[in-house]
C-alpha positions in Angstrom: 28.0 12.6 -72.7 28.9 12.8 -69.1 25.8 11.2 -67.7 25.9 7.6 -66.5 22.4 7.1 -67.9 23.1 8.8 -71.2 26.4 6.9 -71.6 24.7 3.6 -71.0 21.8 4.5 -73.4 24.3 5.6 -76.1 26.5 2.6 -75.6 23.7 0.1 -75.7 21.5 1.6 -78.4 23.7 3.5 -80.8 26.8 1.4 -80.7 25.3 -1.9 -79.6 28.2 -4.0 -78.4 31.8 -4.5 -79.2 32.8 -8.1 -79.4 35.5 -10.3 -80.6 35.1 -11.5 -84.2 32.0 -13.6 -84.6 31.0 -13.5 -80.9 27.5 -12.5 -80.0 27.0 -9.0 -78.7 26.4 -8.6 -75.0 24.9 -5.7 -73.1 27.3 -2.9 -72.1 29.7 -3.4 -75.0 30.4 -1.0 -77.8 29.9 -2.1 -81.4 27.9 -0.8 -84.3 25.4 -3.4 -85.4 26.2 -3.2 -89.1 29.3 -2.3 -91.0 31.2 -2.6 -94.2 34.1 -4.8 -93.1 36.5 -1.8 -93.0 38.5 -0.7 -90.0 37.0 2.6 -88.8 33.4 1.8 -89.9 32.2 1.4 -86.3 31.7 -2.3 -86.5 34.0 -5.0 -85.1 33.8 -7.6 -87.8 35.5 -11.0 -88.5 39.3 -10.4 -88.8 39.2 -7.2 -86.7 40.5 -7.2 -83.1 41.3 -4.4 -80.6 44.9 -4.8 -81.6 44.3 -4.4 -85.3 41.4 -1.9 -85.2 40.9 -0.2 -81.8 38.4 2.2 -83.4 35.9 -0.6 -84.0 36.8 -3.3 -81.4 37.0 -2.7 -77.7 39.6 -4.3 -75.4 38.1 -7.4 -74.0 38.2 -8.3 -70.3 40.0 -11.6 -69.6 37.5 -14.2 -70.7 34.5 -12.2 -69.6 33.2 -11.3 -73.1 32.7 -7.7 -72.0 34.6 -4.6 -72.9 37.1 -3.0 -70.5 36.0 0.5 -69.5 38.1 3.2 -71.1 38.3 6.5 -69.2 38.3 9.4 -71.5 36.1 8.0 -74.3 33.0 10.1 -73.4 31.0 7.1 -72.1 30.4 6.4 -68.4 30.9 2.6 -68.6 30.6 -0.2 -66.0 33.1 0.3 -63.2 33.6 4.0 -63.9 32.4 6.7 -61.5 32.8 10.5 -61.3 35.6 9.9 -58.8 37.5 7.5 -61.0 36.7 9.1 -64.4 35.3 12.7 -64.2 35.7 13.2 -67.9 33.2 10.5 -68.7 30.9 10.3 -65.6 29.0 13.2 -64.0 28.7 13.7 -60.3 25.4 12.3 -59.2 22.9 14.0 -56.9 20.9 12.3 -54.2 18.2 11.7 -56.8 20.6 9.7 -59.0 20.7 12.3 -61.7 23.7 14.3 -62.9 24.3 17.5 -61.0 24.5 20.6 -63.1 28.1 21.5 -64.1 28.6 25.2 -65.0 31.0 25.6 -68.0 30.1 22.4 -69.8 28.2 24.2 -72.6 24.7 23.0 -71.5 22.2 25.0 -69.6 21.1 22.3 -67.2 18.3 22.1 -64.5 19.4 24.4 -61.6 21.4 26.8 -63.9 20.4 30.1 -65.3 22.1 33.1 -66.8 22.8 34.6 -63.4 24.4 31.5 -61.9 26.1 30.3 -65.1 26.3 32.8 -68.0 28.7 30.6 -69.9 26.0 27.9 -70.3 22.8 29.8 -70.2 21.6 32.8 -72.2 19.8 35.8 -70.7 16.0 35.4 -71.3 13.2 37.8 -72.0 9.7 37.7 -70.4 8.7 34.8 -72.6 11.6 32.7 -71.6 13.3 33.0 -75.0 17.0 33.8 -75.2 17.8 37.5 -75.8 19.8 38.4 -78.8 23.5 39.1 -78.1 25.2 41.4 -80.6 28.7 40.2 -81.3 28.3 36.5 -80.8 28.4 35.7 -84.5 24.7 34.8 -84.9 22.1 37.1 -86.4 19.3 36.4 -83.9 15.7 37.4 -83.7 15.5 41.1 -83.0 18.9 41.9 -84.7 19.5 43.2 -88.2 22.4 44.9 -90.0 21.5 48.3 -88.6 21.4 47.2 -85.0 24.2 44.6 -85.1 26.4 44.7 -88.2 28.9 42.3 -86.8 26.3 39.5 -86.7 23.9 40.4 -89.5 24.6 41.0 -93.2 23.1 43.6 -95.5 20.1 42.0 -97.3 19.6 42.3 -101.0 16.1 42.6 -102.7 15.6 38.8 -102.4 16.3 38.7 -98.7 19.6 37.0 -99.1 22.9 38.4 -97.8 24.4 40.9 -100.3 28.0 40.1 -101.2 30.7 42.2 -99.4 33.9 42.8 -101.3 36.9 42.4 -99.1 35.5 39.9 -96.6 37.7 37.0 -97.9 34.8 35.1 -99.5 34.0 35.0 -103.2 30.2 35.2 -102.9 27.4 34.9 -105.4 27.3 38.2 -107.3 31.1 38.7 -107.0 33.7 37.8 -109.6 37.3 38.7 -110.3 36.3 41.9 -112.2 34.0 43.2 -109.4 36.1 42.0 -106.4 39.6 40.8 -107.2 40.4 40.7 -103.4 37.9 37.9 -102.8 37.8 36.2 -106.2 41.4 35.7 -107.5 
């Protein structure tokens, strides 16, 4: 949500506009278009204000009818830039698009496993991510024999077989068969 474009799209289309009670929504404001009349439902409804329900109602600019930008809310709003609010706004390249930022959890254009292994997986000849044993996911090409830390032992039905002592009372276990997991 660091992108100026993405933030504007999310703000305008998902949240609509945030307005004072009964006022019409205007572009660039945050507000869910429908709600239940309860603080925290994402809708600034009659009787709710920024002071009484900041989760639903934005702080209004003095008489402008628009929301005041709030750095740190995950949206790059009017008046915010990468310089003034790097947590919400990405750094823009000459083309107007966000520059790739290694370490943000997204493998972006211009990044690969060599330049940013924290965001991008190593790929095989088809471009698919290679399986990584020990990452907590049983990926294509892994099984219990090749990577027991990621993949379970399968029973006859193809489901994971219960493992006594793993801290989970699984299907097929009960107190009699595994008191450690099923107290």
